[in-house]
Chimera marker file (.cmm) of the C-alpha trace (Angstrom):
<marker_set name="trace">
<marker id="1" x="-6.708" y="-37.040" z="-92.505" r="1" g="1" b="0" radius="0.5"/>
<marker id="2" x="-8.074" y="-38.511" z="-95.311" r="1" g="1" b="0" radius="0.5"/>
<marker id="3" x="-11.832" y="-40.380" z="-96.053" r="1" g="1" b="0" radius="0.5"/>
<marker id="4" x="-12.507" y="-43.475" z="-98.501" r="1" g="1" b="0" radius="0.5"/>
<marker id="5" x="-15.268" y="-42.888" z="-100.391" r="1" g="1" b="0" radius="0.5"/>
<marker id="6" x="-18.189" y="-45.370" z="-98.421" r="1" g="1" b="0" radius="0.5"/>
<marker id="7" x="-16.229" y="-44.848" z="-95.036" r="1" g="1" b="0" radius="0.5"/>
<marker id="8" x="-16.852" y="-41.354" z="-94.643" r="1" g="1" b="0" radius="0.5"/>
<marker id="9" x="-18.101" y="-40.091" z="-91.053" r="1" g="1" b="0" radius="0.5"/>
<marker id="10" x="-21.019" y="-38.823" z="-89.643" r="1" g="1" b="0" radius="0.5"/>
<marker id="11" x="-19.644" y="-35.785" z="-90.330" r="1" g="1" b="0" radius="0.5"/>
<marker id="12" x="-18.069" y="-35.150" z="-93.662" r="1" g="1" b="0" radius="0.5"/>
<marker id="13" x="-21.782" y="-36.731" z="-94.594" r="1" g="1" b="0" radius="0.5"/>
<marker id="14" x="-23.334" y="-33.551" z="-92.875" r="1" g="1" b="0" radius="0.5"/>
<marker id="15" x="-20.641" y="-31.239" z="-94.509" r="1" g="1" b="0" radius="0.5"/>
<marker id="16" x="-22.385" y="-32.853" z="-97.670" r="1" g="1" b="0" radius="0.5"/>
<marker id="17" x="-25.562" y="-31.954" z="-96.515" r="1" g="1" b="0" radius="0.5"/>
<marker id="18" x="-24.491" y="-28.476" z="-95.634" r="1" g="1" b="0" radius="0.5"/>
<marker id="19" x="-23.054" y="-27.564" z="-98.913" r="1" g="1" b="0" radius="0.5"/>
<marker id="20" x="-19.147" y="-28.061" z="-98.175" r="1" g="1" b="0" radius="0.5"/>
<marker id="21" x="-17.739" y="-29.892" z="-100.885" r="1" g="1" b="0" radius="0.5"/>
<marker id="22" x="-14.425" y="-31.181" z="-99.856" r="1" g="1" b="0" radius="0.5"/>
<marker id="23" x="-13.778" y="-32.569" z="-102.779" r="1" g="1" b="0" radius="0.5"/>
<marker id="24" x="-14.299" y="-29.511" z="-104.486" r="1" g="1" b="0" radius="0.5"/>
<marker id="25" x="-12.558" y="-27.510" z="-102.112" r="1" g="1" b="0" radius="0.5"/>
<marker id="26" x="-9.167" y="-29.386" z="-102.203" r="1" g="1" b="0" radius="0.5"/>
<marker id="27" x="-9.725" y="-29.087" z="-105.583" r="1" g="1" b="0" radius="0.5"/>
<marker id="28" x="-8.126" y="-32.741" z="-106.872" r="1" g="1" b="0" radius="0.5"/>
<marker id="29" x="-10.610" y="-34.909" z="-105.570" r="1" g="1" b="0" radius="0.5"/>
<marker id="30" x="-10.189" y="-36.163" z="-102.343" r="1" g="1" b="0" radius="0.5"/>
<marker id="31" x="-11.190" y="-35.956" z="-99.388" r="1" g="1" b="0" radius="0.5"/>
<marker id="32" x="-8.792" y="-34.908" z="-96.835" r="1" g="1" b="0" radius="0.5"/>
<marker id="33" x="-8.588" y="-32.490" z="-94.149" r="1" g="1" b="0" radius="0.5"/>
<marker id="34" x="-5.276" y="-30.890" z="-92.644" r="1" g="1" b="0" radius="0.5"/>
<marker id="35" x="-4.454" y="-32.195" z="-89.268" r="1" g="1" b="0" radius="0.5"/>
<marker id="36" x="-3.057" y="-28.526" z="-86.842" r="1" g="1" b="0" radius="0.5"/>
<marker id="37" x="0.508" y="-30.348" z="-85.866" r="1" g="1" b="0" radius="0.5"/>
<marker id="38" x="3.766" y="-29.416" z="-84.379" r="1" g="1" b="0" radius="0.5"/>
<marker id="39" x="6.871" y="-31.152" z="-83.744" r="1" g="1" b="0" radius="0.5"/>
<marker id="40" x="10.109" y="-30.576" z="-82.568" r="1" g="1" b="0" radius="0.5"/>
<marker id="41" x="13.089" y="-31.827" z="-84.825" r="1" g="1" b="0" radius="0.5"/>
<marker id="42" x="16.788" y="-31.673" z="-82.932" r="1" g="1" b="0" radius="0.5"/>
<marker id="43" x="19.390" y="-30.547" z="-85.793" r="1" g="1" b="0" radius="0.5"/>
<marker id="44" x="20.433" y="-34.871" z="-86.735" r="1" g="1" b="0" radius="0.5"/>
<marker id="45" x="16.935" y="-34.036" z="-88.347" r="1" g="1" b="0" radius="0.5"/>
<marker id="46" x="15.303" y="-36.821" z="-85.666" r="1" g="1" b="0" radius="0.5"/>
<marker id="47" x="11.816" y="-35.975" z="-83.956" r="1" g="1" b="0" radius="0.5"/>
<marker id="48" x="11.474" y="-35.384" z="-80.640" r="1" g="1" b="0" radius="0.5"/>
<marker id="49" x="8.476" y="-34.671" z="-80.025" r="1" g="1" b="0" radius="0.5"/>
<marker id="50" x="5.185" y="-33.999" z="-81.458" r="1" g="1" b="0" radius="0.5"/>
<marker id="51" x="1.677" y="-32.807" z="-80.577" r="1" g="1" b="0" radius="0.5"/>
<marker id="52" x="-1.193" y="-33.839" z="-83.799" r="1" g="1" b="0" radius="0.5"/>
<marker id="53" x="-5.015" y="-33.120" z="-82.744" r="1" g="1" b="0" radius="0.5"/>
<marker id="54" x="-7.864" y="-34.223" z="-85.516" r="1" g="1" b="0" radius="0.5"/>
<marker id="55" x="-9.800" y="-31.772" z="-83.795" r="1" g="1" b="0" radius="0.5"/>
<marker id="56" x="-8.033" y="-27.600" z="-84.205" r="1" g="1" b="0" radius="0.5"/>
<marker id="57" x="-9.728" y="-26.579" z="-80.871" r="1" g="1" b="0" radius="0.5"/>
<marker id="58" x="-6.978" y="-28.826" z="-78.502" r="1" g="1" b="0" radius="0.5"/>
<marker id="59" x="-3.680" y="-27.459" z="-79.099" r="1" g="1" b="0" radius="0.5"/>
<marker id="60" x="-0.968" y="-27.646" z="-76.583" r="1" g="1" b="0" radius="0.5"/>
<marker id="61" x="-0.144" y="-25.256" z="-75.174" r="1" g="1" b="0" radius="0.5"/>
<marker id="62" x="3.412" y="-23.306" z="-76.650" r="1" g="1" b="0" radius="0.5"/>
<marker id="63" x="4.988" y="-23.330" z="-73.088" r="1" g="1" b="0" radius="0.5"/>
<marker id="64" x="4.954" y="-27.295" z="-73.736" r="1" g="1" b="0" radius="0.5"/>
<marker id="65" x="7.334" y="-27.091" z="-76.362" r="1" g="1" b="0" radius="0.5"/>
<marker id="66" x="9.549" y="-24.132" z="-74.831" r="1" g="1" b="0" radius="0.5"/>
<marker id="67" x="10.147" y="-26.851" z="-72.410" r="1" g="1" b="0" radius="0.5"/>
<marker id="68" x="10.825" y="-29.343" z="-74.015" r="1" g="1" b="0" radius="0.5"/>
<marker id="69" x="13.417" y="-27.206" z="-76.206" r="1" g="1" b="0" radius="0.5"/>
<marker id="70" x="15.321" y="-26.234" z="-73.253" r="1" g="1" b="0" radius="0.5"/>
<marker id="71" x="15.701" y="-29.732" z="-72.026" r="1" g="1" b="0" radius="0.5"/>
<marker id="72" x="16.783" y="-30.739" z="-75.306" r="1" g="1" b="0" radius="0.5"/>
<marker id="73" x="19.507" y="-27.932" z="-75.450" r="1" g="1" b="0" radius="0.5"/>
<marker id="74" x="20.745" y="-28.622" z="-71.705" r="1" g="1" b="0" radius="0.5"/>
<marker id="75" x="20.863" y="-32.841" z="-73.422" r="1" g="1" b="0" radius="0.5"/>
<marker id="76" x="22.888" y="-31.491" z="-76.063" r="1" g="1" b="0" radius="0.5"/>
<marker id="77" x="24.941" y="-28.503" z="-74.362" r="1" g="1" b="0" radius="0.5"/>
<link id1="1" id2="2" r="1" g="1" b="0" radius="0.2"/>
<link id1="2" id2="3" r="1" g="1" b="0" radius="0.2"/>
<link id1="3" id2="4" r="1" g="1" b="0" radius="0.2"/>
<link id1="4" id2="5" r="1" g="1" b="0" radius="0.2"/>
<link id1="5" id2="6" r="1" g="1" b="0" radius="0.2"/>
<link id1="6" id2="7" r="1" g="1" b="0" radius="0.2"/>
<link id1="7" id2="8" r="1" g="1" b="0" radius="0.2"/>
<link id1="8" id2="9" r="1" g="1" b="0" radius="0.2"/>
<link id1="9" id2="10" r="1" g="1" b="0" radius="0.2"/>
<link id1="10" id2="11" r="1" g="1" b="0" radius="0.2"/>
<link id1="11" id2="12" r="1" g="1" b="0" radius="0.2"/>
<link id1="12" id2="13" r="1" g="1" b="0" radius="0.2"/>
<link id1="13" id2="14" r="1" g="1" b="0" radius="0.2"/>
<link id1="14" id2="15" r="1" g="1" b="0" radius="0.2"/>
<link id1="15" id2="16" r="1" g="1" b="0" radius="0.2"/>
<link id1="16" id2="17" r="1" g="1" b="0" radius="0.2"/>
<link id1="17" id2="18" r="1" g="1" b="0" radius="0.2"/>
<link id1="18" id2="19" r="1" g="1" b="0" radius="0.2"/>
<link id1="19" id2="20" r="1" g="1" b="0" radius="0.2"/>
<link id1="20" id2="21" r="1" g="1" b="0" radius="0.2"/>
<link id1="21" id2="22" r="1" g="1" b="0" radius="0.2"/>
<link id1="22" id2="23" r="1" g="1" b="0" radius="0.2"/>
<link id1="23" id2="24" r="1" g="1" b="0" radius="0.2"/>
<link id1="24" id2="25" r="1" g="1" b="0" radius="0.2"/>
<link id1="25" id2="26" r="1" g="1" b="0" radius="0.2"/>
<link id1="26" id2="27" r="1" g="1" b="0" radius="0.2"/>
<link id1="27" id2="28" r="1" g="1" b="0" radius="0.2"/>
<link id1="28" id2="29" r="1" g="1" b="0" radius="0.2"/>
<link id1="29" id2="30" r="1" g="1" b="0" radius="0.2"/>
<link id1="30" id2="31" r="1" g="1" b="0" radius="0.2"/>
<link id1="31" id2="32" r="1" g="1" b="0" radius="0.2"/>
<link id1="32" id2="33" r="1" g="1" b="0" radius="0.2"/>
<link id1="33" id2="34" r="1" g="1" b="0" radius="0.2"/>
<link id1="34" id2="35" r="1" g="1" b="0" radius="0.2"/>
<link id1="35" id2="36" r="1" g="1" b="0" radius="0.2"/>
<link id1="36" id2="37" r="1" g="1" b="0" radius="0.2"/>
<link id1="37" id2="38" r="1" g="1" b="0" radius="0.2"/>
<link id1="38" id2="39" r="1" g="1" b="0" radius="0.2"/>
<link id1="39" id2="40" r="1" g="1" b="0" radius="0.2"/>
<link id1="40" id2="41" r="1" g="1" b="0" radius="0.2"/>
<link id1="41" id2="42" r="1" g="1" b="0" radius="0.2"/>
<link id1="42" id2="43" r="1" g="1" b="0" radius="0.2"/>
<link id1="43" id2="44" r="1" g="1" b="0" radius="0.2"/>
<link id1="44" id2="45" r="1" g="1" b="0" radius="0.2"/>
<link id1="45" id2="46" r="1" g="1" b="0" radius="0.2"/>
<link id1="46" id2="47" r="1" g="1" b="0" radius="0.2"/>
<link id1="47" id2="48" r="1" g="1" b="0" radius="0.2"/>
<link id1="48" id2="49" r="1" g="1" b="0" radius="0.2"/>
<link id1="49" id2="50" r="1" g="1" b="0" radius="0.2"/>
<link id1="50" id2="51" r="1" g="1" b="0" radius="0.2"/>
<link id1="51" id2="52" r="1" g="1" b="0" radius="0.2"/>
<link id1="52" id2="53" r="1" g="1" b="0" radius="0.2"/>
<link id1="53" id2="54" r="1" g="1" b="0" radius="0.2"/>
<link id1="54" id2="55" r="1" g="1" b="0" radius="0.2"/>
<link id1="55" id2="56" r="1" g="1" b="0" radius="0.2"/>
<link id1="56" id2="57" r="1" g="1" b="0" radius="0.2"/>
<link id1="57" id2="58" r="1" g="1" b="0" radius="0.2"/>
<link id1="58" id2="59" r="1" g="1" b="0" radius="0.2"/>
<link id1="59" id2="60" r="1" g="1" b="0" radius="0.2"/>
<link id1="60" id2="61" r="1" g="1" b="0" radius="0.2"/>
<link id1="61" id2="62" r="1" g="1" b="0" radius="0.2"/>
<link id1="62" id2="63" r="1" g="1" b="0" radius="0.2"/>
<link id1="63" id2="64" r="1" g="1" b="0" radius="0.2"/>
<link id1="64" id2="65" r="1" g="1" b="0" radius="0.2"/>
<link id1="65" id2="66" r="1" g="1" b="0" radius="0.2"/>
<link id1="66" id2="67" r="1" g="1" b="0" radius="0.2"/>
<link id1="67" id2="68" r="1" g="1" b="0" radius="0.2"/>
<link id1="68" id2="69" r="1" g="1" b="0" radius="0.2"/>
<link id1="69" id2="70" r="1" g="1" b="0" radius="0.2"/>
<link id1="70" id2="71" r="1" g="1" b="0" radius="0.2"/>
<link id1="71" id2="72" r="1" g="1" b="0" radius="0.2"/>
<link id1="72" id2="73" r="1" g="1" b="0" radius="0.2"/>
<link id1="73" id2="74" r="1" g="1" b="0" radius="0.2"/>
<link id1="74" id2="75" r="1" g="1" b="0" radius="0.2"/>
<link id1="75" id2="76" r="1" g="1" b="0" radius="0.2"/>
<link id1="76" id2="77" r="1" g="1" b="0" radius="0.2"/>
</marker_set>
């Protein structure tokens, strides 16, 4: 996730007030935040499922990923 200067969301602006400087933390002058994500990619390199949410507290259950993997395994025999 990346923001351009001048278009910073309230959380980033609040972070600056709290002494959190993403430009300094990242070390490259950017305002980027990692986004937790899970990808299921088949043997041909095709992305079959994605779970990504900027809110790191919301993550899909691992059981869902296992279910997807089982479905792919059945489909490819």
